[in-house]
Predicted model as a PDB file, atoms N, CA, C, CB and O in Angstrom, pLDDT in the B-factor column:
MODEL        1                                                                  
ATOM      1  N   MET A   1      70.289 116.689  96.931  1.00 53.00           N  
ATOM      2  CA  MET A   1      71.474 115.909  96.618  1.00 53.00           C  
ATOM      3  C   MET A   1      71.516 115.690  95.110  1.00 53.00           C  
ATOM      4  CB  MET A   1      71.479 114.551  97.388  1.00 53.00           C  
ATOM      5  O   MET A   1      70.510 115.297  94.519  1.00 53.00           O  
ATOM      6  N   PRO A   2      72.660 115.935  94.478  1.00 62.00           N  
ATOM      7  CA  PRO A   2      72.753 115.736  93.031  1.00 62.00           C  
ATOM      8  C   PRO A   2      72.682 114.266  92.660  1.00 62.00           C  
ATOM      9  CB  PRO A   2      74.041 116.338  92.498  1.00 62.00           C  
ATOM     10  O   PRO A   2      73.021 113.383  93.449  1.00 62.00           O  
ATOM     11  N   GLU A   3      72.236 114.033  91.449  1.00 71.00           N  
ATOM     12  CA  GLU A   3      72.163 112.670  90.930  1.00 71.00           C  
ATOM     13  C   GLU A   3      73.567 112.116  90.708  1.00 71.00           C  
ATOM     14  CB  GLU A   3      71.354 112.630  89.616  1.00 71.00           C  
ATOM     15  O   GLU A   3      74.474 112.887  90.393  1.00 71.00           O  
ATOM     16  N   PRO A   4      73.778 110.819  90.858  1.00 73.00           N  
ATOM     17  CA  PRO A   4      75.085 110.222  90.579  1.00 73.00           C  
ATOM     18  C   PRO A   4      75.434 110.397  89.104  1.00 73.00           C  
ATOM     19  CB  PRO A   4      75.098 108.723  90.963  1.00 73.00           C  
ATOM     20  O   PRO A   4      74.568 110.306  88.235  1.00 73.00           O  
ATOM     21  N   SER A   5      76.700 110.647  88.838  1.00 80.00           N  
ATOM     22  CA  SER A   5      77.142 110.783  87.452  1.00 80.00           C  
ATOM     23  C   SER A   5      78.603 110.375  87.352  1.00 80.00           C  
ATOM     24  CB  SER A   5      76.939 112.235  86.938  1.00 80.00           C  
ATOM     25  O   SER A   5      79.295 110.268  88.365  1.00 80.00           O  
ATOM     26  N   GLY A   6      79.070 110.148  86.134  1.00 87.00           N  
ATOM     27  CA  GLY A   6      80.466 109.815  85.904  1.00 87.00           C  
ATOM     28  C   GLY A   6      80.776 108.335  85.910  1.00 87.00           C  
ATOM     29  O   GLY A   6      81.936 107.949  85.765  1.00 87.00           O  
ATOM     30  N   PHE A   7      79.763 107.493  86.075  1.00 91.00           N  
ATOM     31  CA  PHE A   7      79.990 106.054  86.098  1.00 91.00           C  
ATOM     32  C   PHE A   7      79.927 105.477  84.693  1.00 91.00           C  
ATOM     33  CB  PHE A   7      78.967 105.363  87.001  1.00 91.00           C  
ATOM     34  O   PHE A   7      79.129 105.921  83.868  1.00 91.00           O  
ATOM     35  N   GLN A   8      80.764 104.496  84.425  1.00 93.00           N  
ATOM     36  CA  GLN A   8      80.736 103.738  83.181  1.00 93.00           C  
ATOM     37  C   GLN A   8      81.032 102.290  83.515  1.00 93.00           C  
ATOM     38  CB  GLN A   8      81.757 104.298  82.140  1.00 93.00           C  
ATOM     39  O   GLN A   8      81.694 101.999  84.511  1.00 93.00           O  
ATOM     40  N   TYR A   9      80.544 101.381  82.685  1.00 94.00           N  
ATOM     41  CA  TYR A   9      80.858  99.975  82.889  1.00 94.00           C  
ATOM     42  C   TYR A   9      81.270  99.360  81.570  1.00 94.00           C  
ATOM     43  CB  TYR A   9      79.659  99.218  83.493  1.00 94.00           C  
ATOM     44  O   TYR A   9      80.867  99.808  80.497  1.00 94.00           O  
ATOM     45  N   GLU A  10      82.079  98.329  81.674  1.00 95.00           N  
ATOM     46  CA  GLU A  10      82.560  97.618  80.500  1.00 95.00           C  
ATOM     47  C   GLU A  10      82.454  96.129  80.774  1.00 95.00           C  
ATOM     48  CB  GLU A  10      84.023  98.024  80.146  1.00 95.00           C  
ATOM     49  O   GLU A  10      82.974  95.629  81.772  1.00 95.00           O  
ATOM     50  N   GLN A  11      81.779  95.431  79.881  1.00 93.00           N  
ATOM     51  CA  GLN A  11      81.632  93.987  80.019  1.00 93.00           C  
ATOM     52  C   GLN A  11      82.855  93.330  79.383  1.00 93.00           C  
ATOM     53  CB  GLN A  11      80.301  93.479  79.357  1.00 93.00           C  
ATOM     54  O   GLN A  11      83.164  93.570  78.216  1.00 93.00           O  
ATOM     55  N   GLN A  12      83.540  92.504  80.160  1.00 91.00           N  
ATOM     56  CA  GLN A  12      84.740  91.826  79.701  1.00 91.00           C  
ATOM     57  C   GLN A  12      84.371  90.512  79.024  1.00 91.00           C  
ATOM     58  CB  GLN A  12      85.705  91.579  80.871  1.00 91.00           C  
ATOM     59  O   GLN A  12      83.242  90.042  79.168  1.00 91.00           O  
ATOM     60  N   GLY A  13      85.292  89.921  78.297  1.00 87.00           N  
ATOM     61  CA  GLY A  13      85.054  88.670  77.599  1.00 87.00           C  
ATOM     62  C   GLY A  13      84.837  87.485  78.517  1.00 87.00           C  
ATOM     63  O   GLY A  13      84.197  86.512  78.117  1.00 87.00           O  
ATOM     64  N   ASP A  14      85.350  87.537  79.738  1.00 83.00           N  
ATOM     65  CA  ASP A  14      85.221  86.415  80.675  1.00 83.00           C  
ATOM     66  C   ASP A  14      83.993  86.550  81.574  1.00 83.00           C  
ATOM     67  CB  ASP A  14      86.475  86.307  81.535  1.00 83.00           C  
ATOM     68  O   ASP A  14      83.985  86.026  82.688  1.00 83.00           O  
ATOM     69  N   THR A  15      82.971  87.236  81.112  1.00 87.00           N  
ATOM     70  CA  THR A  15      81.709  87.472  81.813  1.00 87.00           C  
ATOM     71  C   THR A  15      81.858  88.293  83.092  1.00 87.00           C  
ATOM     72  CB  THR A  15      81.072  86.161  82.144  1.00 87.00           C  
ATOM     73  O   THR A  15      80.996  88.234  83.969  1.00 87.00           O  
ATOM     74  N   SER A  16      82.925  89.045  83.203  1.00 94.00           N  
ATOM     75  CA  SER A  16      83.040  89.968  84.327  1.00 94.00           C  
ATOM     76  C   SER A  16      82.713  91.377  83.829  1.00 94.00           C  
ATOM     77  CB  SER A  16      84.472  89.911  84.964  1.00 94.00           C  
ATOM     78  O   SER A  16      82.753  91.658  82.632  1.00 94.00           O  
ATOM     79  N   VAL A  17      82.391  92.248  84.777  1.00 95.00           N  
ATOM     80  CA  VAL A  17      82.046  93.629  84.468  1.00 95.00           C  
ATOM     81  C   VAL A  17      82.930  94.532  85.306  1.00 95.00           C  
ATOM     82  CB  VAL A  17      80.534  93.916  84.733  1.00 95.00           C  
ATOM     83  O   VAL A  17      83.034  94.352  86.519  1.00 95.00           O  
ATOM     84  N   THR A  18      83.568  95.506  84.665  1.00 94.00           N  
ATOM     85  CA  THR A  18      84.394  96.487  85.356  1.00 94.00           C  
ATOM     86  C   THR A  18      83.656  97.814  85.364  1.00 94.00           C  
ATOM     87  CB  THR A  18      85.791  96.629  84.682  1.00 94.00           C  
ATOM     88  O   THR A  18      83.215  98.289  84.318  1.00 94.00           O  
ATOM     89  N   VAL A  19      83.519  98.414  86.540  1.00 92.00           N  
ATOM     90  CA  VAL A  19      82.834  99.695  86.695  1.00 92.00           C  
ATOM     91  C   VAL A  19      83.879 100.745  87.050  1.00 92.00           C  
ATOM     92  CB  VAL A  19      81.709  99.618  87.790  1.00 92.00           C  
ATOM     93  O   VAL A  19      84.723 100.527  87.920  1.00 92.00           O  
ATOM     94  N   THR A  20      83.814 101.889  86.365  1.00 91.00           N  
ATOM     95  CA  THR A  20      84.718 102.998  86.656  1.00 91.00           C  
ATOM     96  C   THR A  20      83.901 104.229  87.021  1.00 91.00           C  
ATOM     97  CB  THR A  20      85.646 103.293  85.448  1.00 91.00           C  
ATOM     98  O   THR A  20      82.739 104.360  86.634  1.00 91.00           O  
ATOM     99  N   HIS A  21      84.523 105.121  87.766  1.00 88.00           N  
ATOM    100  CA  HIS A  21      83.908 106.395  88.133  1.00 88.00           C  
ATOM    101  C   HIS A  21      84.904 107.486  87.795  1.00 88.00           C  
ATOM    102  CB  HIS A  21      83.504 106.438  89.655  1.00 88.00           C  
ATOM    103  O   HIS A  21      85.971 107.579  88.402  1.00 88.00           O  
ATOM    104  N   HIS A  22      84.550 108.307  86.823  1.00 88.00           N  
ATOM    105  CA  HIS A  22      85.438 109.348  86.304  1.00 88.00           C  
ATOM    106  C   HIS A  22      86.796 108.775  85.910  1.00 88.00           C  
ATOM    107  CB  HIS A  22      85.620 110.456  87.342  1.00 88.00           C  
ATOM    108  O   HIS A  22      87.837 109.375  86.179  1.00 88.00           O  
ATOM    109  N   GLY A  23      86.770 107.613  85.274  1.00 89.00           N  
ATOM    110  CA  GLY A  23      87.980 106.981  84.764  1.00 89.00           C  
ATOM    111  C   GLY A  23      88.775 106.161  85.765  1.00 89.00           C  
ATOM    112  O   GLY A  23      89.761 105.528  85.387  1.00 89.00           O  
ATOM    113  N   ARG A  24      88.379 106.153  87.016  1.00 88.00           N  
ATOM    114  CA  ARG A  24      89.085 105.379  88.042  1.00 88.00           C  
ATOM    115  C   ARG A  24      88.299 104.122  88.378  1.00 88.00           C  
ATOM    116  CB  ARG A  24      89.310 106.228  89.315  1.00 88.00           C  
ATOM    117  O   ARG A  24      87.068 104.140  88.413  1.00 88.00           O  
ATOM    118  N   HIS A  25      89.004 103.045  88.621  1.00 90.00           N  
ATOM    119  CA  HIS A  25      88.384 101.754  88.921  1.00 90.00           C  
ATOM    120  C   HIS A  25      87.530 101.869  90.181  1.00 90.00           C  
ATOM    121  CB  HIS A  25      89.463 100.653  89.094  1.00 90.00           C  
ATOM    122  O   HIS A  25      88.002 102.322  91.223  1.00 90.00           O  
ATOM    123  N   ALA A  26      86.251 101.448  90.071  1.00 88.00           N  
ATOM    124  CA  ALA A  26      85.348 101.493  91.212  1.00 88.00           C  
ATOM    125  C   ALA A  26      84.922 100.105  91.660  1.00 88.00           C  
ATOM    126  CB  ALA A  26      84.130 102.318  90.877  1.00 88.00           C  
ATOM    127  O   ALA A  26      84.481  99.936  92.797  1.00 88.00           O  
ATOM    128  N   GLY A  27      85.043  99.103  90.788  1.00 89.00           N  
ATOM    129  CA  GLY A  27      84.673  97.755  91.183  1.00 89.00           C  
ATOM    130  C   GLY A  27      84.660  96.799  90.013  1.00 89.00           C  
ATOM    131  O   GLY A  27      84.536  97.199  88.855  1.00 89.00           O  
ATOM    132  N   THR A  28      84.793  95.518  90.344  1.00 92.00           N  
ATOM    133  CA  THR A  28      84.717  94.451  89.356  1.00 92.00           C  
ATOM    134  C   THR A  28      83.718  93.421  89.852  1.00 92.00           C  
ATOM    135  CB  THR A  28      86.116  93.804  89.102  1.00 92.00           C  
ATOM    136  O   THR A  28      83.785  92.979  90.999  1.00 92.00           O  
ATOM    137  N   LEU A  29      82.800  93.046  88.992  1.00 93.00           N  
ATOM    138  CA  LEU A  29      81.781  92.063  89.335  1.00 93.00           C  
ATOM    139  C   LEU A  29      81.977  90.848  88.445  1.00 93.00           C  
ATOM    140  CB  LEU A  29      80.344  92.651  89.177  1.00 93.00           C  
ATOM    141  O   LEU A  29      82.274  90.976  87.257  1.00 93.00           O  
ATOM    142  N   ARG A  30      81.808  89.666  89.030  1.00 94.00           N  
ATOM    143  CA  ARG A  30      82.010  88.426  88.285  1.00 94.00           C  
ATOM    144  C   ARG A  30      80.848  87.471  88.521  1.00 94.00           C  
ATOM    145  CB  ARG A  30      83.338  87.760  88.685  1.00 94.00           C  
ATOM    146  O   ARG A  30      80.150  87.561  89.531  1.00 94.00           O  
ATOM    147  N   GLY A  31      80.650  86.558  87.578  1.00 93.00           N  
ATOM    148  CA  GLY A  31      79.685  85.473  87.736  1.00 93.00           C  
ATOM    149  C   GLY A  31      78.249  85.948  87.851  1.00 93.00           C  
ATOM    150  O   GLY A  31      77.792  86.792  87.080  1.00 93.00           O  
ATOM    151  N   ASP A  32      77.542  85.388  88.835  1.00 94.00           N  
ATOM    152  CA  ASP A  32      76.128  85.701  89.029  1.00 94.00           C  
ATOM    153  C   ASP A  32      75.912  87.169  89.365  1.00 94.00           C  
ATOM    154  CB  ASP A  32      75.546  84.833  90.129  1.00 94.00           C  
ATOM    155  O   ASP A  32      74.926  87.767  88.936  1.00 94.00           O  
ATOM    156  N   ARG A  33      76.827  87.750  90.128  1.00 94.00           N  
ATOM    157  CA  ARG A  33      76.697  89.168  90.484  1.00 94.00           C  
ATOM    158  C   ARG A  33      76.776  90.047  89.245  1.00 94.00           C  
ATOM    159  CB  ARG A  33      77.785  89.577  91.487  1.00 94.00           C  
ATOM    160  O   ARG A  33      76.049  91.034  89.139  1.00 94.00           O  
ATOM    161  N   ALA A  34      77.646  89.699  88.313  1.00 94.00           N  
ATOM    162  CA  ALA A  34      77.760  90.467  87.072  1.00 94.00           C  
ATOM    163  C   ALA A  34      76.481  90.351  86.256  1.00 94.00           C  
ATOM    164  CB  ALA A  34      78.965  89.987  86.243  1.00 94.00           C  
ATOM    165  O   ALA A  34      76.020  91.342  85.691  1.00 94.00           O  
ATOM    166  N   ALA A  35      75.903  89.164  86.185  1.00 94.00           N  
ATOM    167  CA  ALA A  35      74.660  88.963  85.441  1.00 94.00           C  
ATOM    168  C   ALA A  35      73.513  89.761  86.060  1.00 94.00           C  
ATOM    169  CB  ALA A  35      74.300  87.472  85.395  1.00 94.00           C  
ATOM    170  O   ALA A  35      72.727  90.375  85.339  1.00 94.00           O  
ATOM    171  N   LYS A  36      73.413  89.756  87.389  1.00 94.00           N  
ATOM    172  CA  LYS A  36      72.370  90.523  88.074  1.00 94.00           C  
ATOM    173  C   LYS A  36      72.571  92.016  87.844  1.00 94.00           C  
ATOM    174  CB  LYS A  36      72.367  90.210  89.585  1.00 94.00           C  
ATOM    175  O   LYS A  36      71.610  92.750  87.613  1.00 94.00           O  
ATOM    176  N   PHE A  37      73.827  92.462  87.907  1.00 94.00           N  
ATOM    177  CA  PHE A  37      74.140  93.864  87.669  1.00 94.00           C  
ATOM    178  C   PHE A  37      73.711  94.287  86.267  1.00 94.00           C  
ATOM    179  CB  PHE A  37      75.638  94.117  87.864  1.00 94.00           C  
ATOM    180  O   PHE A  37      73.061  95.319  86.101  1.00 94.00           O  
ATOM    181  N   LEU A  38      74.071  93.496  85.262  1.00 94.00           N  
ATOM    182  CA  LEU A  38      73.729  93.836  83.881  1.00 94.00           C  
ATOM    183  C   LEU A  38      72.224  93.895  83.674  1.00 94.00           C  
ATOM    184  CB  LEU A  38      74.343  92.827  82.922  1.00 94.00           C  
ATOM    185  O   LEU A  38      71.732  94.769  82.959  1.00 94.00           O  
ATOM    186  N   ALA A  39      71.488  92.979  84.290  1.00 94.00           N  
ATOM    187  CA  ALA A  39      70.032  93.002  84.177  1.00 94.00           C  
ATOM    188  C   ALA A  39      69.453  94.259  84.809  1.00 94.00           C  
ATOM    189  CB  ALA A  39      69.426  91.761  84.830  1.00 94.00           C  
ATOM    190  O   ALA A  39      68.521  94.858  84.273  1.00 94.00           O  
ATOM    191  N   GLU A  40      70.006  94.654  85.942  1.00 93.00           N  
ATOM    192  CA  GLU A  40      69.491  95.828  86.653  1.00 93.00           C  
ATOM    193  C   GLU A  40      69.895  97.131  85.968  1.00 93.00           C  
ATOM    194  CB  GLU A  40      69.987  95.829  88.094  1.00 93.00           C  
ATOM    195  O   GLU A  40      69.099  98.067  85.898  1.00 93.00           O  
ATOM    196  N   VAL A  41      71.117  97.195  85.468  1.00 92.00           N  
ATOM    197  CA  VAL A  41      71.600  98.436  84.870  1.00 92.00           C  
ATOM    198  C   VAL A  41      70.881  98.748  83.552  1.00 92.00           C  
ATOM    199  CB  VAL A  41      73.107  98.350  84.634  1.00 92.00           C  
ATOM    200  O   VAL A  41      70.724  99.916  83.196  1.00 92.00           O  
ATOM    201  N   THR A  42      70.449  97.724  82.835  1.00 90.00           N  
ATOM    202  CA  THR A  42      69.745  97.958  81.577  1.00 90.00           C  
ATOM    203  C   THR A  42      68.266  98.260  81.776  1.00 90.00           C  
ATOM    204  CB  THR A  42      69.897  96.762  80.677  1.00 90.00           C  
ATOM    205  O   THR A  42      67.611  98.761  80.862  1.00 90.00           O  
ATOM    206  N   SER A  43      67.731  97.963  82.957  1.00 91.00           N  
ATOM    207  CA  SER A  43      66.302  98.174  83.185  1.00 91.00           C  
ATOM    208  C   SER A  43      65.989  99.421  83.997  1.00 91.00           C  
ATOM    209  CB  SER A  43      65.726  96.985  83.875  1.00 91.00           C  
ATOM    210  O   SER A  43      64.818  99.772  84.145  1.00 91.00           O  
ATOM    211  N   GLY A  44      66.995 100.098  84.525  1.00 83.00           N  
ATOM    212  CA  GLY A  44      66.728 101.257  85.373  1.00 83.00           C  
ATOM    213  C   GLY A  44      67.689 102.396  85.087  1.00 83.00           C  
ATOM    214  O   GLY A  44      68.311 102.443  84.026  1.00 83.00           O  
ATOM    215  N   ASP A  45      67.809 103.309  86.031  1.00 88.00           N  
ATOM    216  CA  ASP A  45      68.734 104.427  85.929  1.00 88.00           C  
ATOM    217  C   ASP A  45      70.154 103.892  86.096  1.00 88.00           C  
ATOM    218  CB  ASP A  45      68.415 105.527  86.996  1.00 88.00           C  
ATOM    219  O   ASP A  45      70.560 103.529  87.200  1.00 88.00           O  
ATOM    220  N   ALA A  46      70.898 103.844  85.010  1.00 90.00           N  
ATOM    221  CA  ALA A  46      72.215 103.205  85.014  1.00 90.00           C  
ATOM    222  C   ALA A  46      73.173 103.862  86.008  1.00 90.00           C  
ATOM    223  CB  ALA A  46      72.816 103.248  83.619  1.00 90.00           C  
ATOM    224  O   ALA A  46      73.910 103.154  86.694  1.00 90.00           O  
ATOM    225  N   GLN A  47      73.184 105.183  86.105  1.00 88.00           N  
ATOM    226  CA  GLN A  47      74.097 105.868  87.013  1.00 88.00           C  
ATOM    227  C   GLN A  47      73.793 105.527  88.469  1.00 88.00           C  
ATOM    228  CB  GLN A  47      74.019 107.378  86.802  1.00 88.00           C  
ATOM    229  O   GLN A  47      74.708 105.281  89.254  1.00 88.00           O  
ATOM    230  N   LEU A  48      72.542 105.511  88.822  1.00 87.00           N  
ATOM    231  CA  LEU A  48      72.148 105.184  90.189  1.00 87.00           C  
ATOM    232  C   LEU A  48      72.475 103.730  90.527  1.00 87.00           C  
ATOM    233  CB  LEU A  48      70.653 105.445  90.385  1.00 87.00           C  
ATOM    234  O   LEU A  48      72.943 103.430  91.626  1.00 87.00           O  
ATOM    235  N   VAL A  49      72.229 102.841  89.584  1.00 90.00           N  
ATOM    236  CA  VAL A  49      72.521 101.415  89.792  1.00 90.00           C  
ATOM    237  C   VAL A  49      74.016 101.211  90.013  1.00 90.00           C  
ATOM    238  CB  VAL A  49      72.037 100.571  88.582  1.00 90.00           C  
ATOM    239  O   VAL A  49      74.413 100.492  90.930  1.00 90.00           O  
ATOM    240  N   MET A  50      74.846 101.836  89.185  1.00 89.00           N  
ATOM    241  CA  MET A  50      76.302 101.675  89.335  1.00 89.00           C  
ATOM    242  C   MET A  50      76.788 102.273  90.648  1.00 89.00           C  
ATOM    243  CB  MET A  50      77.041 102.332  88.159  1.00 89.00           C  
ATOM    244  O   MET A  50      77.689 101.720  91.278  1.00 89.00           O  
ATOM    245  N   ALA A  51      76.214 103.380  91.065  1.00 86.00           N  
ATOM    246  CA  ALA A  51      76.599 103.988  92.339  1.00 86.00           C  
ATOM    247  C   ALA A  51      76.269 103.051  93.502  1.00 86.00           C  
ATOM    248  CB  ALA A  51      75.887 105.346  92.527  1.00 86.00           C  
ATOM    249  O   ALA A  51      77.075 102.890  94.418  1.00 86.00           O  
ATOM    250  N   ARG A  52      75.102 102.443  93.468  1.00 86.00           N  
ATOM    251  CA  ARG A  52      74.716 101.524  94.539  1.00 86.00           C  
ATOM    252  C   ARG A  52      75.592 100.281  94.557  1.00 86.00           C  
ATOM    253  CB  ARG A  52      73.256 101.122  94.389  1.00 86.00           C  
ATOM    254  O   ARG A  52      76.036  99.855  95.624  1.00 86.00           O  
ATOM    255  N   TRP A  53      75.848  99.695  93.399  1.00 88.00           N  
ATOM    256  CA  TRP A  53      76.603  98.448  93.336  1.00 88.00           C  
ATOM    257  C   TRP A  53      78.067  98.633  93.723  1.00 88.00           C  
ATOM    258  CB  TRP A  53      76.516  97.862  91.946  1.00 88.00           C  
ATOM    259  O   TRP A  53      78.692  97.695  94.218  1.00 88.00           O  
ATOM    260  N   THR A  54      78.620  99.811  93.512  1.00 84.00           N  
ATOM    261  CA  THR A  54      80.028 100.031  93.847  1.00 84.00           C  
ATOM    262  C   THR A  54      80.209 100.571  95.251  1.00 84.00           C  
ATOM    263  CB  THR A  54      80.656 100.980  92.858  1.00 84.00           C  
ATOM    264  O   THR A  54      81.336 100.643  95.741  1.00 84.00           O  
ATOM    265  N   GLY A  55      79.134 100.949  95.904  1.00 78.00           N  
ATOM    266  CA  GLY A  55      79.248 101.494  97.253  1.00 78.00           C  
ATOM    267  C   GLY A  55      79.622 102.955  97.261  1.00 78.00           C  
ATOM    268  O   GLY A  55      79.969 103.493  98.312  1.00 78.00           O  
ATOM    269  N   ALA A  56      79.561 103.607  96.127  1.00 62.00           N  
ATOM    270  CA  ALA A  56      79.915 105.018  96.029  1.00 62.00           C  
ATOM    271  C   ALA A  56      78.681 105.898  96.141  1.00 62.00           C  
ATOM    272  CB  ALA A  56      80.640 105.296  94.714  1.00 62.00           C  
ATOM    273  O   ALA A  56      78.704 107.058  95.730  1.00 62.00           O  
ATOM    274  N   TYR A  57      77.616 105.361  96.690  1.00 60.00           N  
ATOM    275  CA  TYR A  57      76.361 106.095  96.798  1.00 60.00           C  
ATOM    276  C   TYR A  57      76.352 106.870  98.106  1.00 60.00           C  
ATOM    277  CB  TYR A  57      75.143 105.137  96.714  1.00 60.00           C  
ATOM    278  O   TYR A  57      76.448 106.272  99.178  1.00 60.00           O  
ATOM    279  N   ARG A  58      76.242 108.164  98.036  1.00 59.00           N  
ATOM    280  CA  ARG A  58      76.230 108.989  99.242  1.00 59.00           C  
ATOM    281  C   ARG A  58      74.799 109.177  99.732  1.00 59.00           C  
ATOM    282  CB  ARG A  58      76.895 110.359  98.976  1.00 59.00           C  
ATOM    283  O   ARG A  58      73.886 109.422  98.943  1.00 59.00           O  
ATOM    284  N   HIS A  59      74.621 109.060 101.018  1.00 55.00           N  
ATOM    285  CA  HIS A  59      73.292 109.141 101.600  1.00 55.00           C  
ATOM    286  C   HIS A  59      72.934 110.553 102.042  1.00 55.00           C  
ATOM    287  CB  HIS A  59      73.188 108.203 102.769  1.00 55.00           C  
ATOM    288  O   HIS A  59      71.811 110.778 102.491  1.00 55.00           O  
ATOM    289  N   GLY A  60      73.836 111.495 101.932  1.00 55.00           N  
ATOM    290  CA  GLY A  60      73.537 112.865 102.284  1.00 55.00           C  
ATOM    291  C   GLY A  60      73.776 113.205 103.741  1.00 55.00           C  
ATOM    292  O   GLY A  60      73.529 114.340 104.149  1.00 55.00           O  
ATOM    293  N   ASN A  61      74.248 112.257 104.541  1.00 56.00           N  
ATOM    294  CA  ASN A  61      74.432 112.540 105.961  1.00 56.00           C  
ATOM    295  C   ASN A  61      75.886 112.848 106.312  1.00 56.00           C  
ATOM    296  CB  ASN A  61      73.947 111.369 106.785  1.00 56.00           C  
ATOM    297  O   ASN A  61      76.202 113.023 107.489  1.00 56.00           O  
ATOM    298  N   GLU A  62      76.771 112.918 105.332  1.00 57.00           N  
ATOM    299  CA  GLU A  62      78.176 113.165 105.636  1.00 57.00           C  
ATOM    300  C   GLU A  62      78.381 114.559 106.239  1.00 57.00           C  
ATOM    301  CB  GLU A  62      79.023 113.008 104.372  1.00 57.00           C  
ATOM    302  O   GLU A  62      79.171 114.729 107.168  1.00 57.00           O  
ATOM    303  N   ARG A  63      77.667 115.549 105.706  1.00 61.00           N  
ATOM    304  CA  ARG A  63      77.814 116.908 106.216  1.00 61.00           C  
ATOM    305  C   ARG A  63      77.279 117.003 107.634  1.00 61.00           C  
ATOM    306  CB  ARG A  63      77.092 117.908 105.308  1.00 61.00           C  
ATOM    307  O   ARG A  63      77.898 117.642 108.485  1.00 61.00           O  
ATOM    308  N   ALA A  64      76.152 116.384 107.898  1.00 66.00           N  
ATOM    309  CA  ALA A  64      75.572 116.416 109.241  1.00 66.00           C  
ATOM    310  C   ALA A  64      76.488 115.717 110.236  1.00 66.00           C  
ATOM    311  CB  ALA A  64      74.182 115.758 109.245  1.00 66.00           C  
ATOM    312  O   ALA A  64      76.625 116.175 111.371  1.00 66.00           O  
ATOM    313  N   ALA A  65      77.113 114.627 109.836  1.00 66.00           N  
ATOM    314  CA  ALA A  65      78.014 113.906 110.735  1.00 66.00           C  
ATOM    315  C   ALA A  65      79.260 114.731 111.023  1.00 66.00           C  
ATOM    316  CB  ALA A  65      78.405 112.548 110.132  1.00 66.00           C  
ATOM    317  O   ALA A  65      79.773 114.701 112.141  1.00 66.00           O  
ATOM    318  N   ARG A  66      79.748 115.458 110.045  1.00 67.00           N  
ATOM    319  CA  ARG A  66      80.933 116.284 110.247  1.00 67.00           C  
ATOM    320  C   ARG A  66      80.663 117.383 111.269  1.00 67.00           C  
ATOM    321  CB  ARG A  66      81.389 116.897 108.920  1.00 67.00           C  
ATOM    322  O   ARG A  66      81.549 117.746 112.042  1.00 67.00           O  
ATOM    323  N   ASP A  67      79.440 117.914 111.273  1.00 73.00           N  
ATOM    324  CA  ASP A  67      79.088 119.018 112.167  1.00 73.00           C  
ATOM    325  C   ASP A  67      78.645 118.570 113.554  1.00 73.00           C  
ATOM    326  CB  ASP A  67      78.002 119.833 111.547  1.00 73.00           C  
ATOM    327  O   ASP A  67      78.387 119.410 114.416  1.00 73.00           O  
ATOM    328  N   HIS A  68      78.552 117.275 113.783  1.00 74.00           N  
ATOM    329  CA  HIS A  68      78.142 116.780 115.088  1.00 74.00           C  
ATOM    330  C   HIS A  68      79.215 117.148 116.120  1.00 74.00           C  
ATOM    331  CB  HIS A  68      77.905 115.238 115.051  1.00 74.00           C  
ATOM    332  O   HIS A  68      80.404 117.040 115.820  1.00 74.00           O  
ATOM    333  N   PRO A  69      78.823 117.583 117.341  1.00 77.00           N  
ATOM    334  CA  PRO A  69      79.805 117.999 118.354  1.00 77.00           C  
ATOM    335  C   PRO A  69      80.867 116.941 118.651  1.00 77.00           C  
ATOM    336  CB  PRO A  69      79.092 118.351 119.631  1.00 77.00           C  
ATOM    337  O   PRO A  69      82.020 117.286 118.906  1.00 77.00           O  
ATOM    338  N   ARG A  70      80.505 115.689 118.623  1.00 75.00           N  
ATOM    339  CA  ARG A  70      81.476 114.636 118.891  1.00 75.00           C  
ATOM    340  C   ARG A  70      82.585 114.638 117.841  1.00 75.00           C  
ATOM    341  CB  ARG A  70      80.784 113.270 118.930  1.00 75.00           C  
ATOM    342  O   ARG A  70      83.750 114.426 118.177  1.00 75.00           O  
ATOM    343  N   ASN A  71      82.245 114.869 116.601  1.00 72.00           N  
ATOM    344  CA  ASN A  71      83.226 114.851 115.522  1.00 72.00           C  
ATOM    345  C   ASN A  71      83.969 116.175 115.380  1.00 72.00           C  
ATOM    346  CB  ASN A  71      82.548 114.511 114.220  1.00 72.00           C  
ATOM    347  O   ASN A  71      85.117 116.185 114.935  1.00 72.00           O  
ATOM    348  N   ARG A  72      83.350 117.276 115.743  1.00 70.00           N  
ATOM    349  CA  ARG A  72      84.042 118.565 115.684  1.00 70.00           C  
ATOM    350  C   ARG A  72      85.173 118.613 116.702  1.00 70.00           C  
ATOM    351  CB  ARG A  72      83.058 119.720 115.930  1.00 70.00           C  
ATOM    352  O   ARG A  72      86.242 119.155 116.420  1.00 70.00           O  
ATOM    353  N   ALA A  73      84.943 118.054 117.874  1.00 64.00           N  
ATOM    354  CA  ALA A  73      85.949 118.078 118.935  1.00 64.00           C  
ATOM    355  C   ALA A  73      87.190 117.292 118.526  1.00 64.00           C  
ATOM    356  CB  ALA A  73      85.370 117.510 120.238  1.00 64.00           C  
ATOM    357  O   ALA A  73      88.303 117.673 118.890  1.00 64.00           O  
ATOM    358  N   ARG A  74      87.027 116.217 117.786  1.00 58.00           N  
ATOM    359  CA  ARG A  74      88.172 115.384 117.389  1.00 58.00           C  
ATOM    360  C   ARG A  74      89.070 116.107 116.404  1.00 58.00           C  
ATOM    361  CB  ARG A  74      87.692 114.069 116.776  1.00 58.00           C  
ATOM    362  O   ARG A  74      90.284 115.908 116.418  1.00 58.00           O  
ATOM    363  N   GLY A  75      88.504 116.931 115.562  1.00 53.00           N  
ATOM    364  CA  GLY A  75      89.308 117.617 114.564  1.00 53.00           C  
ATOM    365  C   GLY A  75      90.159 118.733 115.139  1.00 53.00           C  
ATOM    366  O   GLY A  75      91.092 119.192 114.480  1.00 53.00           O  
ATOM    367  N   ARG A  76      89.862 119.180 116.346  1.00 53.00           N  
ATOM    368  CA  ARG A  76      90.590 120.314 116.940  1.00 53.00           C  
ATOM    369  C   ARG A  76      91.635 119.904 117.947  1.00 53.00           C  
ATOM    370  CB  ARG A  76      89.632 121.245 117.597  1.00 53.00           C  
ATOM    371  O   ARG A  76      92.255 120.773 118.561  1.00 53.00           O  
ATOM    372  N   ARG A  77      91.857 118.631 118.142  1.00 49.00           N  
ATOM    373  CA  ARG A  77      92.834 118.186 119.145  1.00 49.00           C  
ATOM    374  C   ARG A  77      94.224 118.281 118.614  1.00 49.00           C  
ATOM    375  CB  ARG A  77      92.555 116.766 119.587  1.00 49.00           C  
ATOM    376  O   ARG A  77      95.178 117.949 119.318  1.00 49.00           O  
TER     377      ARG A  77                                                      
ENDMDL                                                                          
END                                                                             
């Protein structure tokens, strides 16, 4: 699975943080959540942290789920 990429964050003046993915809005964090995010993003892999916090983190099971017989049958109806 490729590493997450394309994430950027911008800290706003009102202590909120806006996260984008390839230029599109992915999430806004405010208050304590923004402070925790900033602490984590500066201490680790920033791309991975932003992917996890925005919910855009893929677990690699999407392809397997698509090929499951239960899901294949639904697409052909």
